[in-house]
gemmi code that builds the backbone of each chain (N, CA, C; Angstrom):
import gemmi

chains = {
    "A": [
        ("MET", (191.230, 37.934, -110.308), (191.807, 37.544, -109.021), (192.391, 36.126, -109.074)),
        ("LEU", (191.734, 35.229, -109.836), (192.233, 33.854, -109.912), (193.624, 33.799, -110.542)),
        ("ARG", (193.840, 34.602, -111.589), (195.162, 34.626, -112.234), (196.220, 35.198, -111.291)),
        ("ALA", (195.824, 36.246, -110.537), (196.760, 36.852, -109.578), (197.123, 35.838, -108.496)),
        ("THR", (196.124, 35.079, -108.039), (196.367, 34.059, -107.009), (197.281, 32.970, -107.554)),
        ("TRP", (196.962, 32.502, -108.763), (197.775, 31.453, -109.406), (199.248, 31.867, -109.417)),
        ("SER", (199.470, 33.141, -109.749), (200.852, 33.631, -109.895), (201.646, 33.555, -108.586)),
        ("VAL", (201.012, 33.867, -107.467), (201.770, 33.929, -106.206), (201.865, 32.576, -105.489)),
        ("LEU", (201.215, 31.548, -106.057), (201.316, 30.214, -105.458), (202.553, 29.476, -105.969)),
        ("LYS", (203.088, 28.596, -105.113), (204.186, 27.725, -105.532), (203.618, 26.610, -106.413)),
        ("PRO", (204.428, 26.009, -107.270), (203.951, 24.853, -108.049), (203.445, 23.752, -107.106)),
        ("GLY", (202.277, 23.215, -107.443), (201.671, 22.158, -106.621), (200.783, 22.675, -105.502)),
        ("ALA", (200.777, 23.992, -105.290), (200.029, 24.557, -104.158), (198.525, 24.576, -104.439)),
        ("PRO", (197.723, 24.265, -103.421), (196.268, 24.301, -103.583), (195.666, 25.683, -103.326)),
        ("ASN", (194.549, 25.921, -103.996), (193.737, 27.108, -103.764), (192.315, 26.612, -103.486)),
        ("CYS", (191.805, 26.902, -102.316), (190.463, 26.433, -101.961), (189.711, 27.603, -101.342)),
        ("PHE", (188.560, 27.918, -101.900), (187.853, 29.118, -101.448), (186.348, 28.966, -101.610)),
        ("TYR", (185.630, 29.880, -100.962), (184.166, 29.931, -101.076), (183.777, 31.128, -101.933)),
        ("VAL", (182.732, 30.948, -102.731), (182.273, 32.058, -103.565), (180.756, 31.995, -103.712)),
        ("ILE", (180.142, 33.163, -103.684), (178.700, 33.283, -103.957), (178.571, 33.837, -105.362)),
        ("THR", (177.844, 33.127, -106.213), (177.756, 33.538, -107.607), (176.374, 33.222, -108.154)),
        ("ASN", (176.091, 33.772, -109.313), (174.824, 33.437, -109.968), (174.854, 31.955, -110.364)),
        ("ALA", (173.658, 31.340, -110.391), (173.581, 29.949, -110.843), (173.963, 29.891, -112.314)),
        ("GLU", (174.762, 28.879, -112.686), (175.272, 28.830, -114.070), (174.172, 28.556, -115.090)),
        ("SER", (173.068, 27.961, -114.598), (171.979, 27.610, -115.512), (170.981, 28.757, -115.711)),
        ("LEU", (171.317, 29.938, -115.194), (170.358, 31.036, -115.270), (170.038, 31.437, -116.701)),
        ("THR", (168.764, 31.632, -116.963), (168.350, 32.179, -118.252), (168.567, 33.693, -118.209)),
        ("ASP", (168.418, 34.344, -119.344), (168.541, 35.810, -119.367), (167.512, 36.439, -118.424)),
        ("ALA", (166.309, 35.844, -118.394), (165.258, 36.375, -117.508), (165.670, 36.228, -116.046)),
        ("GLY", (166.298, 35.084, -115.725), (166.760, 34.855, -114.362), (167.858, 35.831, -113.971)),
        ("ARG", (168.785, 36.074, -114.891), (169.866, 37.043, -114.624), (169.293, 38.430, -114.374)),
        ("LYS", (168.278, 38.792, -115.172), (167.655, 40.111, -115.024), (166.974, 40.209, -113.657)),
        ("ARG", (166.301, 39.117, -113.300), (165.590, 39.094, -112.016), (166.572, 39.239, -110.853)),
        ("LEU", (167.696, 38.539, -110.963), (168.706, 38.609, -109.908), (169.304, 40.008, -109.824)),
        ("ALA", (169.565, 40.604, -110.995), (170.162, 41.938, -111.027), (169.220, 42.982, -110.449)),
        ("GLU", (167.922, 42.771, -110.631), (166.939, 43.748, -110.161), (166.738, 43.683, -108.658)),
        ("ARG", (167.010, 42.499, -108.085), (166.861, 42.373, -106.641), (168.069, 42.986, -105.950)),
        ("GLU", (167.873, 43.376, -104.714), (169.032, 43.875, -103.949), (169.689, 42.688, -103.268)),
        ("GLY", (169.808, 42.735, -101.967), (170.490, 41.641, -101.280), (171.989, 41.854, -101.309)),
        ("ASN", (172.717, 40.891, -100.794), (174.165, 41.051, -100.726), (174.811, 40.851, -102.082)),
        ("ASP", (176.044, 41.323, -102.187), (176.774, 41.189, -103.440), (177.082, 39.736, -103.738)),
        ("HIS", (177.278, 39.457, -105.005), (177.737, 38.144, -105.432), (178.561, 38.379, -106.693)),
        ("VAL", (179.302, 37.376, -107.082), (180.105, 37.506, -108.299), (179.220, 37.169, -109.488)),
        ("GLU", (179.086, 38.107, -110.401), (178.318, 37.889, -111.629), (179.286, 37.270, -112.643)),
        ("SER", (179.144, 35.975, -112.852), (180.077, 35.290, -113.747), (179.323, 34.697, -114.940)),
        ("PRO", (179.791, 34.971, -116.147), (179.113, 34.437, -117.328), (179.371, 32.951, -117.532)),
        ("VAL", (180.418, 32.424, -116.896), (180.746, 30.999, -117.051), (180.949, 30.378, -115.666)),
        ("PRO", (180.756, 29.059, -115.553), (180.930, 28.403, -114.251), (182.357, 28.534, -113.716)),
        ("TYR", (182.493, 28.366, -112.405), (183.792, 28.569, -111.780), (184.836, 27.519, -112.170)),
        ("ASP", (184.383, 26.315, -112.531), (185.400, 25.350, -112.952), (186.069, 25.807, -114.245)),
        ("VAL", (185.298, 26.471, -115.104), (185.872, 27.013, -116.346), (186.822, 28.166, -116.023)),
        ("LEU", (186.401, 29.041, -115.125), (187.264, 30.170, -114.740), (188.576, 29.670, -114.146)),
        ("MET", (188.494, 28.628, -113.312), (189.695, 28.073, -112.692), (190.636, 27.504, -113.759)),
        ("ARG", (190.058, 26.772, -114.707), (190.866, 26.182, -115.781), (191.534, 27.286, -116.609)),
        ("GLN", (190.748, 28.328, -116.913), (191.293, 29.448, -117.692), (192.448, 30.135, -116.960)),
        ("ALA", (192.376, 30.141, -115.634), (193.441, 30.783, -114.838), (194.676, 29.899, -114.712)),
        ("GLY", (194.557, 28.618, -115.109), (195.719, 27.734, -115.084), (195.688, 26.654, -114.023)),
        ("PHE", (194.608, 26.578, -113.237), (194.528, 25.570, -112.173), (194.145, 24.204, -112.753)),
        ("VAL", (194.543, 23.157, -112.041), (194.177, 21.781, -112.415), (193.552, 21.091, -111.196)),
        ("ASP", (193.107, 19.844, -111.372), (192.456, 19.077, -110.284), (191.276, 19.854, -109.685)),
        ("ILE", (190.488, 20.448, -110.532), (189.445, 21.375, -110.069), (188.221, 20.612, -109.558)),
        ("GLN", (187.718, 21.071, -108.422), (186.494, 20.488, -107.846), (185.572, 21.621, -107.396)),
        ("LEU", (184.305, 21.481, -107.748), (183.292, 22.437, -107.299), (182.322, 21.703, -106.384)),
        ("THR", (182.125, 22.210, -105.186), (181.167, 21.605, -104.257), (180.072, 22.623, -103.958)),
        ("ASP", (178.837, 22.257, -104.232), (177.720, 23.169, -103.979), (177.420, 23.202, -102.479)),
        ("VAL", (177.588, 24.353, -101.872), (177.311, 24.507, -100.437), (176.186, 25.526, -100.227)),
        ("THR", (175.245, 25.531, -101.166), (174.152, 26.500, -101.080), (173.241, 26.215, -99.888)),
        ("THR", (172.980, 24.936, -99.617), (172.070, 24.624, -98.501), (172.633, 25.101, -97.157)),
        ("PRO", (173.899, 24.794, -96.833), (174.427, 25.368, -95.579), (174.521, 26.894, -95.616)),
        ("TYR", (174.719, 27.458, -96.811), (174.728, 28.928, -96.940), (173.370, 29.502, -96.521)),
        ("ILE", (172.290, 28.897, -97.008), (170.943, 29.380, -96.650), (170.758, 29.279, -95.134)),
        ("GLU", (171.211, 28.148, -94.555), (171.085, 27.976, -93.098), (171.856, 29.071, -92.347)),
        ("THR", (173.030, 29.436, -92.886), (173.842, 30.471, -92.226), (173.170, 31.839, -92.337)),
        ("VAL", (172.609, 32.133, -93.508), (171.911, 33.419, -93.667), (170.710, 33.484, -92.718)),
        ("ILE", (169.973, 32.385, -92.624), (168.834, 32.335, -91.695), (169.344, 32.540, -90.261)),
        ("GLY", (170.503, 31.941, -89.962), (171.098, 32.096, -88.633), (171.421, 33.548, -88.315)),
        ("TRP", (172.028, 34.259, -89.288), (172.344, 35.688, -89.087), (171.065, 36.493, -88.866)),
        ("ARG", (170.050, 36.171, -89.667), (168.790, 36.918, -89.554), (168.198, 36.731, -88.155)),
        ("ARG", (168.167, 35.479, -87.699), (167.595, 35.176, -86.370), (168.412, 35.840, -85.259)),
        ("ALA", (169.737, 35.771, -85.407), (170.605, 36.338, -84.367), (170.360, 37.844, -84.235)),
        ("TRP", (170.191, 38.509, -85.376), (169.923, 39.965, -85.339), (168.532, 40.241, -84.784)),
        ("GLU", (167.551, 39.461, -85.196), (166.186, 39.686, -84.711), (166.091, 39.438, -83.207)),
        ("ASP", (166.746, 38.366, -82.736), (166.680, 38.017, -81.311), (167.376, 39.052, -80.439)),
        ("ASP", (168.281, 39.830, -81.045), (169.035, 40.843, -80.293), (168.739, 42.222, -80.882)),
        ("ALA", (167.499, 42.392, -81.330), (167.133, 43.576, -82.117), (167.450, 44.890, -81.404)),
        ("ASP", (167.145, 44.965, -80.128), (167.366, 46.236, -79.412), (168.833, 46.657, -79.473)),
        ("ALA", (169.711, 45.686, -79.256), (171.149, 45.995, -79.270), (171.608, 46.408, -80.667)),
        ("PHE", (171.113, 45.716, -81.688), (171.547, 46.046, -83.056), (170.972, 47.375, -83.539)),
        ("ILE", (169.722, 47.677, -83.123), (169.136, 48.969, -83.506), (169.923, 50.104, -82.849)),
        ("GLU", (170.321, 49.872, -81.611), (171.137, 50.889, -80.929), (172.484, 51.068, -81.639)),
        ("LEU", (172.980, 49.965, -82.173), (174.297, 49.978, -82.821), (174.261, 50.644, -84.197)),
        ("VAL", (173.313, 50.253, -85.043), (173.336, 50.723, -86.435), (172.161, 51.619, -86.809)),
        ("GLY", (171.183, 51.762, -85.914), (169.987, 52.557, -86.231), (168.897, 51.655, -86.806)),
        ("GLU", (167.647, 52.081, -86.645), (166.519, 51.233, -87.046), (166.458, 51.045, -88.564)),
        ("GLU", (166.729, 52.112, -89.310), (166.640, 52.018, -90.771), (167.644, 51.000, -91.317)),
        ("GLU", (168.870, 51.079, -90.814), (169.914, 50.154, -91.273), (169.605, 48.726, -90.810)),
        ("PHE", (169.094, 48.602, -89.589), (168.709, 47.282, -89.079), (167.680, 46.637, -90.006)),
        ("LEU", (166.651, 47.398, -90.358), (165.578, 46.855, -91.217), (166.107, 46.545, -92.620)),
        ("ARG", (167.027, 47.392, -93.114), (167.620, 47.146, -94.439), (168.386, 45.827, -94.441)),
        ("ARG", (169.118, 45.584, -93.353), (169.916, 44.345, -93.305), (169.034, 43.113, -93.194)),
        ("ILE", (167.965, 43.211, -92.411), (167.014, 42.091, -92.312), (166.396, 41.825, -93.695)),
        ("HIS", (166.017, 42.900, -94.376), (165.422, 42.780, -95.714), (166.408, 42.116, -96.681)),
        ("ASN", (167.670, 42.535, -96.609), (168.682, 41.942, -97.501), (168.883, 40.455, -97.210)),
        ("ARG", (168.812, 40.085, -95.948), (168.920, 38.648, -95.619), (167.771, 37.890, -96.271)),
        ("ASP", (166.569, 38.470, -96.197), (165.406, 37.812, -96.813), (165.611, 37.644, -98.318)),
        ("LEU", (166.181, 38.676, -98.953), (166.432, 38.592, -100.394), (167.481, 37.521, -100.707)),
        ("ASP", (168.508, 37.449, -99.865), (169.545, 36.426, -100.081), (168.951, 35.022, -99.988)),
        ("ILE", (168.103, 34.834, -98.982), (167.463, 33.515, -98.819), (166.597, 33.212, -100.038)),
        ("ALA", (165.809, 34.198, -100.468), (164.929, 33.997, -101.630), (165.748, 33.729, -102.896)),
        ("ASN", (166.825, 34.479, -103.092), (167.657, 34.290, -104.291), (168.246, 32.878, -104.341)),
        ("ALA", (168.676, 32.386, -103.187), (169.259, 31.043, -103.147), (168.175, 29.977, -103.284)),
        ("GLU", (167.065, 30.151, -102.563), (165.991, 29.151, -102.628), (165.341, 29.107, -104.013)),
        ("ASP", (165.326, 30.248, -104.707), (164.740, 30.286, -106.053), (165.712, 29.789, -107.129)),
        ("GLY", (166.911, 29.413, -106.715), (167.880, 28.882, -107.669), (168.598, 29.938, -108.484)),
        ("LEU", (168.529, 31.203, -108.069), (169.204, 32.272, -108.816), (170.666, 32.397, -108.405)),
        ("MET", (170.943, 32.092, -107.146), (172.277, 32.300, -106.601), (172.764, 30.997, -105.959)),
        ("ARG", (174.069, 30.755, -106.036), (174.659, 29.552, -105.464), (175.909, 29.934, -104.671)),
        ("ARG", (176.225, 29.129, -103.664), (177.528, 29.269, -102.997), (178.285, 27.977, -103.234)),
        ("TYR", (179.544, 28.100, -103.639), (180.382, 26.937, -103.924), (181.661, 26.967, -103.102)),
        ("ARG", (182.149, 25.769, -102.782), (183.543, 25.643, -102.371), (184.290, 25.211, -103.620)),
        ("VAL", (185.302, 25.990, -103.984), (186.048, 25.747, -105.216), (187.468, 25.318, -104.846)),
        ("TYR", (187.931, 24.261, -105.470), (189.292, 23.761, -105.212), (190.041, 23.614, -106.528)),
        ("GLY", (191.303, 23.940, -106.519), (192.173, 23.679, -107.660), (193.607, 23.812, -107.212)),
        ("SER", (194.528, 23.277, -107.976), (195.933, 23.432, -107.598), (196.742, 23.928, -108.795)),
        ("LYS", (197.866, 24.544, -108.467), (198.769, 25.045, -109.507), (199.653, 23.886, -109.964)),
        ("PRO", (199.723, 23.610, -111.258), (200.539, 22.463, -111.717), (202.021, 22.623, -111.350)),
    ],
    "B": [
        ("MET", (191.113, 57.358, -94.764), (191.931, 56.269, -94.239), (191.695, 54.980, -95.032)),
        ("ASN", (191.801, 55.120, -96.348), (191.542, 53.954, -97.179), (192.457, 53.990, -98.387)),
        ("ALA", (193.174, 52.908, -98.607), (194.096, 52.868, -99.736), (193.351, 52.773, -101.063)),
        ("TYR", (192.079, 52.411, -101.009), (191.282, 52.254, -102.227), (190.004, 53.077, -102.103)),
        ("PRO", (190.080, 54.380, -102.464), (188.947, 55.285, -102.244), (187.684, 54.859, -102.979)),
        ("GLY", (187.793, 54.072, -104.055), (186.622, 53.653, -104.808), (185.826, 52.554, -104.127)),
        ("LEU", (186.355, 52.028, -103.068), (185.699, 50.919, -102.362), (184.380, 51.379, -101.754)),
        ("HIS", (183.354, 50.515, -101.826), (182.053, 50.865, -101.269), (182.200, 51.148, -99.773)),
        ("PRO", (181.609, 52.260, -99.287), (181.779, 52.638, -97.876), (181.371, 51.531, -96.903)),
        ("GLU", (180.414, 50.694, -97.299), (179.945, 49.639, -96.390), (181.063, 48.668, -96.023)),
        ("PHE", (182.003, 48.458, -96.964), (183.116, 47.553, -96.681), (183.971, 48.086, -95.531)),
        ("ARG", (184.056, 49.421, -95.439), (184.868, 50.007, -94.375), (184.057, 50.159, -93.098)),
        ("GLU", (182.780, 50.546, -93.255), (181.908, 50.813, -92.117), (181.779, 49.617, -91.178)),
        ("ARG", (181.734, 48.417, -91.780), (181.437, 47.229, -90.964), (182.477, 46.994, -89.874)),
        ("PHE", (183.693, 47.545, -90.068), (184.737, 47.305, -89.071), (184.587, 48.179, -87.832)),
        ("ARG", (183.690, 49.169, -87.888), (183.446, 50.009, -86.713), (182.846, 49.195, -85.573)),
        ("PHE", (182.113, 48.136, -85.922), (181.319, 47.434, -84.907), (181.841, 46.032, -84.581)),
        ("VAL", (182.977, 45.646, -85.155), (183.362, 44.234, -85.068), (183.571, 43.730, -83.639)),
        ("ASN", (183.958, 44.621, -82.742), (184.192, 44.166, -81.375), (183.032, 44.494, -80.440)),
        ("ASP", (181.909, 44.927, -81.009), (180.730, 45.193, -80.186), (180.188, 43.866, -79.636)),
        ("PRO", (179.767, 43.860, -78.368), (179.282, 42.601, -77.765), (178.143, 41.941, -78.546)),
        ("ALA", (177.210, 42.745, -79.099), (176.090, 42.157, -79.857), (176.601, 41.463, -81.119)),
        ("MET", (177.562, 42.103, -81.799), (178.130, 41.503, -83.017), (178.834, 40.193, -82.692)),
        ("LEU", (179.597, 40.201, -81.597), (180.340, 38.996, -81.232), (179.397, 37.869, -80.791)),
        ("ARG", (178.311, 38.238, -80.088), (177.310, 37.232, -79.704), (176.723, 36.562, -80.942)),
        ("ALA", (176.361, 37.394, -81.919), (175.762, 36.858, -83.154), (176.762, 35.987, -83.907)),
        ("GLU", (177.998, 36.449, -83.982), (179.019, 35.687, -84.716), (179.274, 34.324, -84.071)),
        ("ARG", (179.382, 34.320, -82.740), (179.611, 33.037, -82.047), (178.466, 32.073, -82.315)),
        ("ARG", (177.259, 32.609, -82.309), (176.062, 31.780, -82.509), (175.981, 31.249, -83.944)),
        ("VAL", (176.364, 32.087, -84.929), (176.141, 31.717, -86.334), (177.333, 30.961, -86.928)),
        ("THR", (178.527, 31.489, -86.768), (179.697, 30.852, -87.410), (180.528, 30.057, -86.414)),
        ("GLY", (180.382, 30.376, -85.130), (181.180, 29.688, -84.117), (182.477, 30.402, -83.806)),
        ("GLY", (182.725, 31.531, -84.475), (183.970, 32.260, -84.251), (183.741, 33.568, -83.508)),
        ("ASP", (184.838, 34.275, -83.206), (184.722, 35.609, -82.605), (185.812, 36.514, -83.164)),
        ("TYR", (185.865, 36.555, -84.487), (186.905, 37.304, -85.191), (186.370, 38.584, -85.842)),
        ("GLY", (185.145, 38.941, -85.559), (184.568, 40.131, -86.188), (184.062, 39.866, -87.592)),
        ("ALA", (183.821, 38.599, -87.920), (183.345, 38.258, -89.261), (181.831, 38.430, -89.352)),
        ("THR", (181.373, 38.782, -90.538), (179.935, 38.915, -90.762), (179.494, 38.079, -91.969)),
        ("GLY", (180.349, 37.169, -92.393), (180.087, 36.403, -93.614), (179.492, 35.036, -93.345)),
        ("TYR", (179.809, 34.087, -94.228), (179.071, 32.821, -94.268), (179.947, 31.584, -94.052)),
        ("THR", (181.226, 31.788, -93.833), (182.094, 30.642, -93.590), (182.033, 30.274, -92.118)),
        ("THR", (181.511, 29.080, -91.853), (181.367, 28.624, -90.473), (182.677, 27.992, -89.992)),
        ("MET", (182.728, 27.735, -88.707), (183.901, 27.063, -88.131), (184.117, 25.708, -88.806)),
        ("GLU", (183.034, 24.979, -89.014), (183.122, 23.670, -89.674), (183.719, 23.812, -91.074)),
        ("GLN", (183.297, 24.832, -91.813), (183.822, 25.045, -93.161), (185.281, 25.506, -93.131)),
        ("ALA", (185.632, 26.302, -92.118), (187.031, 26.714, -91.969), (187.910, 25.487, -91.724)),
        ("ASN", (187.411, 24.556, -90.917), (188.169, 23.327, -90.669), (188.303, 22.488, -91.934)),
        ("GLU", (187.279, 22.511, -92.780), (187.365, 21.812, -94.067), (188.430, 22.454, -94.959)),
        ("LEU", (188.513, 23.778, -94.900), (189.560, 24.471, -95.664), (190.946, 24.015, -95.215)),
        ("ALA", (191.115, 23.899, -93.899), (192.419, 23.479, -93.364), (192.824, 22.132, -93.940)),
        ("GLY", (191.835, 21.221, -94.069), (192.115, 19.903, -94.640), (192.422, 19.976, -96.127)),
        ("CYS", (191.579, 20.684, -96.875), (191.770, 20.821, -98.334), (193.128, 21.436, -98.657)),
        ("LEU", (193.549, 22.374, -97.826), (194.771, 23.128, -98.113), (196.014, 22.494, -97.478)),
        ("GLU", (195.789, 21.382, -96.750), (196.891, 20.651, -96.106), (197.766, 21.589, -95.281)),
        ("LEU", (197.106, 22.396, -94.457), (197.830, 23.389, -93.670), (198.531, 22.753, -92.485)),
        ("GLY", (199.616, 23.345, -92.088), (200.368, 22.863, -90.935), (201.599, 23.725, -90.733)),
        ("ARG", (202.341, 23.411, -89.689), (203.555, 24.167, -89.374), (204.524, 24.145, -90.564)),
        ("GLY", (205.105, 25.308, -90.855), (206.071, 25.386, -91.956), (205.438, 25.739, -93.290)),
        ("ARG", (204.091, 25.796, -93.339), (203.423, 26.167, -94.589), (202.892, 27.594, -94.485)),
        ("THR", (202.891, 28.284, -95.626), (202.469, 29.683, -95.655), (201.169, 29.818, -96.432)),
        ("LEU", (200.154, 30.360, -95.766), (198.817, 30.517, -96.346), (198.567, 31.977, -96.706)),
        ("LEU", (197.994, 32.207, -97.885), (197.522, 33.533, -98.267), (196.002, 33.551, -98.148)),
        ("ASP", (195.467, 34.444, -97.314), (194.011, 34.598, -97.164), (193.629, 35.940, -97.786)),
        ("ILE", (192.958, 35.873, -98.936), (192.633, 37.085, -99.708), (191.255, 37.610, -99.288)),
        ("GLY", (191.156, 38.925, -99.098), (189.878, 39.519, -98.684), (189.497, 39.071, -97.293)),
        ("SER", (190.458, 39.071, -96.416), (190.300, 38.474, -95.085), (189.493, 39.344, -94.124)),
        ("GLY", (189.242, 40.591, -94.485), (188.454, 41.470, -93.605), (189.134, 41.646, -92.264)),
        ("SER", (188.484, 41.254, -91.197), (189.073, 41.380, -89.859), (189.878, 40.141, -89.469)),
        ("GLY", (190.127, 39.260, -90.437), (191.056, 38.158, -90.177), (190.467, 36.766, -90.178)),
        ("TRP", (189.195, 36.662, -90.476), (188.552, 35.358, -90.553), (188.534, 34.873, -91.997)),
        ("PRO", (188.930, 33.621, -92.283), (189.347, 32.591, -91.341), (190.877, 32.478, -91.188)),
        ("GLY", (191.631, 33.370, -91.817), (193.089, 33.206, -91.847), (193.734, 33.098, -90.477)),
        ("ILE", (193.318, 33.973, -89.545), (193.938, 33.945, -88.213), (193.601, 32.629, -87.508)),
        ("TYR", (192.343, 32.225, -87.627), (191.915, 30.954, -87.014), (192.710, 29.785, -87.596)),
        ("LEU", (192.895, 29.783, -88.910), (193.626, 28.686, -89.556), (195.079, 28.657, -89.096)),
        ("SER", (195.651, 29.835, -88.900), (197.019, 29.900, -88.389), (197.083, 29.341, -86.968)),
        ("ALA", (196.109, 29.763, -86.145), (196.094, 29.311, -84.741), (195.842, 27.808, -84.641)),
        ("SER", (194.960, 27.288, -85.485), (194.551, 25.881, -85.333), (195.492, 24.902, -86.022)),
        ("THR", (196.262, 25.361, -87.029), (197.127, 24.423, -87.760), (198.616, 24.696, -87.579)),
        ("GLY", (198.952, 25.911, -87.110), (200.369, 26.250, -86.959), (200.977, 26.851, -88.211)),
        ("CYS", (200.179, 27.017, -89.277), (200.726, 27.614, -90.506), (200.968, 29.102, -90.286)),
        ("THR", (201.773, 29.688, -91.148), (201.972, 31.136, -91.143), (200.970, 31.737, -92.120)),
        ("ALA", (200.172, 32.698, -91.653), (199.145, 33.285, -92.522), (199.530, 34.696, -92.924)),
        ("VAL", (199.316, 34.992, -94.204), (199.420, 36.362, -94.712), (198.009, 36.760, -95.126)),
        ("LEU", (197.511, 37.801, -94.501), (196.142, 38.241, -94.746), (196.156, 39.474, -95.633)),
        ("THR", (195.225, 39.543, -96.584), (195.088, 40.774, -97.361), (193.638, 41.219, -97.352)),
        ("ASP", (193.453, 42.524, -97.450), (192.120, 43.105, -97.589), (192.317, 44.521, -98.128)),
        ("PRO", (191.361, 45.020, -98.929), (191.512, 46.389, -99.434), (191.276, 47.458, -98.373)),
        ("THR", (190.766, 47.055, -97.198), (190.490, 48.055, -96.164), (191.587, 48.085, -95.114)),
        ("LEU", (192.064, 49.283, -94.854), (193.043, 49.467, -93.774), (192.390, 49.156, -92.425)),
        ("GLU", (191.099, 49.499, -92.328), (190.366, 49.259, -91.078), (190.343, 47.764, -90.735)),
        ("GLY", (190.028, 46.943, -91.726), (189.984, 45.499, -91.505), (191.342, 44.945, -91.132)),
        ("MET", (192.362, 45.371, -91.839), (193.704, 44.856, -91.566), (194.215, 45.305, -90.190)),
        ("ALA", (193.775, 46.494, -89.745), (194.166, 46.951, -88.401), (193.544, 46.041, -87.333)),
        ("VAL", (192.265, 45.689, -87.522), (191.585, 44.782, -86.580), (192.275, 43.419, -86.586)),
        ("ALA", (192.587, 42.935, -87.793), (193.224, 41.617, -87.925), (194.615, 41.608, -87.279)),
        ("ALA", (195.371, 42.666, -87.495), (196.731, 42.734, -86.938), (196.681, 42.733, -85.414)),
        ("GLU", (195.707, 43.449, -84.858), (195.569, 43.517, -83.403), (195.205, 42.135, -82.841)),
        ("ARG", (194.290, 41.444, -83.514), (193.886, 40.104, -83.053), (195.072, 39.127, -83.124)),
        ("SER", (195.818, 39.205, -84.225), (196.992, 38.324, -84.369), (198.001, 38.569, -83.264)),
        ("ARG", (198.216, 39.857, -82.971), (199.183, 40.211, -81.929), (198.715, 39.661, -80.581)),
        ("ARG", (197.408, 39.843, -80.323), (196.841, 39.370, -79.060), (196.960, 37.853, -78.917)),
        ("ASP", (196.801, 37.150, -80.041), (196.854, 35.685, -80.023), (198.289, 35.160, -80.137)),
        ("GLY", (199.253, 36.080, -80.272), (200.661, 35.675, -80.347), (201.010, 34.899, -81.600)),
        ("LEU", (200.385, 35.279, -82.717), (200.600, 34.541, -83.969), (201.562, 35.254, -84.903)),
        ("ASP", (202.234, 34.462, -85.730), (203.134, 34.999, -86.744), (202.317, 35.238, -88.012)),
        ("THR", (201.616, 36.373, -88.041), (200.695, 36.670, -89.127), (200.978, 38.065, -89.669)),
        ("ALA", (200.934, 38.220, -90.992), (201.108, 39.546, -91.592), (199.774, 40.009, -92.156)),
        ("ALA", (199.471, 41.290, -92.004), (198.239, 41.873, -92.547), (198.627, 42.937, -93.566)),
        ("VAL", (198.190, 42.766, -94.810), (198.632, 43.622, -95.913), (197.416, 44.232, -96.609)),
        ("VAL", (197.415, 45.544, -96.784), (196.324, 46.200, -97.517), (196.556, 46.005, -99.008)),
        ("ALA", (195.652, 45.260, -99.660), (195.791, 44.983, -101.099), (194.478, 44.435, -101.629)),
        ("THR", (194.237, 44.659, -102.911), (193.065, 44.039, -103.548), (193.451, 42.654, -104.050)),
        ("GLY", (192.439, 41.841, -104.316), (192.694, 40.485, -104.789), (193.262, 40.419, -106.193)),
        ("THR", (193.117, 41.488, -106.936), (193.636, 41.482, -108.309), (195.041, 42.066, -108.411)),
        ("ASN", (195.491, 42.716, -107.358), (196.852, 43.280, -107.342), (197.552, 42.825, -106.064)),
        ("LEU", (198.039, 41.610, -106.087), (198.670, 41.046, -104.903), (200.162, 41.395, -104.905)),
        ("PRO", (200.622, 42.100, -103.886), (201.994, 42.606, -103.883), (203.015, 41.584, -103.366)),
        ("PHE", (203.039, 40.410, -104.002), (203.940, 39.348, -103.565), (204.669, 38.780, -104.774)),
        ("LYS", (205.840, 38.211, -104.510), (206.631, 37.604, -105.588), (205.940, 36.336, -106.086)),
        ("GLU", (206.167, 36.022, -107.326), (205.617, 34.800, -107.905), (206.101, 33.593, -107.090)),
        ("GLY", (205.207, 32.653, -106.858), (205.581, 31.431, -106.156), (205.904, 31.615, -104.683)),
        ("SER", (205.179, 32.496, -104.003), (205.488, 32.785, -102.598), (204.769, 31.883, -101.600)),
        ("PHE", (203.603, 31.313, -101.986), (202.723, 30.689, -100.984), (202.502, 29.196, -101.234)),
        ("ASP", (202.294, 28.493, -100.117), (202.015, 27.048, -100.185), (200.535, 26.767, -100.383)),
        ("ALA", (199.684, 27.760, -100.121), (198.234, 27.572, -100.240), (197.563, 28.937, -100.228)),
        ("SER", (196.359, 28.987, -100.792), (195.604, 30.247, -100.726), (194.132, 29.956, -100.516)),
        ("THR", (193.447, 30.948, -99.935), (192.009, 30.826, -99.709), (191.375, 32.205, -99.761)),
        ("SER", (190.059, 32.209, -99.840), (189.272, 33.435, -99.699), (187.839, 33.016, -99.384)),
        ("SER", (187.105, 33.914, -98.786), (185.717, 33.601, -98.431), (184.791, 34.669, -98.979)),
        ("ASP", (184.092, 34.319, -100.044), (183.057, 35.191, -100.609), (183.585, 36.571, -100.972)),
        ("VAL", (184.735, 36.570, -101.620), (185.306, 37.818, -102.128), (184.613, 38.145, -103.445)),
        ("PHE", (184.364, 39.440, -103.673), (183.547, 39.822, -104.817), (184.366, 40.370, -105.975)),
        ("CYS", (185.406, 39.638, -106.386), (186.107, 40.033, -107.611), (186.720, 38.792, -108.247)),
    ],
}
model = gemmi.Model(1)
for chain_id, residues in chains.items():
    chain = gemmi.Chain(chain_id)
    for i, (resn, *xyz) in enumerate(residues, 1):
        res = gemmi.Residue()
        res.name, res.seqid = resn, gemmi.SeqId(i, " ")
        for name, pos in zip(("N", "CA", "C"), xyz):
            atom = gemmi.Atom()
            atom.name, atom.element = name, gemmi.Element(name[0])
            atom.pos, atom.b_iso = gemmi.Position(*pos), 0.0
            res.add_atom(atom)
        chain.add_residue(res)
    model.add_chain(chain)
structure = gemmi.Structure()
structure.add_model(model)
structure.setup_entities()
């Protein structure tokens, strides 16, 4: 996707985006643990995003770790659903409601355990 | 009703509920928006994107994997830029197109994956995406 994005940008144009990915420092055991857990999807990347950006042709690359606000947002979604549980159960059914709450818990655990990170990634096309 | 039949059904299902009052209540509380988003980009972070991308009138933004239009529609409304939104779901792009029309914005919604962008080389002044999984 980064190469496709690079192609459609004008020279000098910036690309700035958010991504949830595995922590770059993960050991093989950590990767296995993350893969075995459910939770929401994330990008499984063997190399850090600054390397991926460089490989795609971007320059002036900056990675900002926004994992802490990400955890706060996931906690916010969980609370919002729990506080309005009757309405959400009516909307999606009890089984799906409980699955989503469970997945939020896994996302929080994955981030707090250092398995998953959210970054703001910036780079520009030369 | 999906241009990409291999897409996980959950990606399409989520658009059934985007305008439900409970969903909108939760979204306003968590992200500060009311665009049918269920992700993690807050209003504050969307505003940071606007700064990083130097958005403004006369600039064209590509928002990849925009779902129901967050944050691309908001960025268009708040900065005056022209936004082109893409998502692999027709359902998401239909919601986004309706919101853009309602808000009177010059926004295009295009069904496409992030790896096959149907645009000419060098078309955009800036691009963004929020937690796209490819």
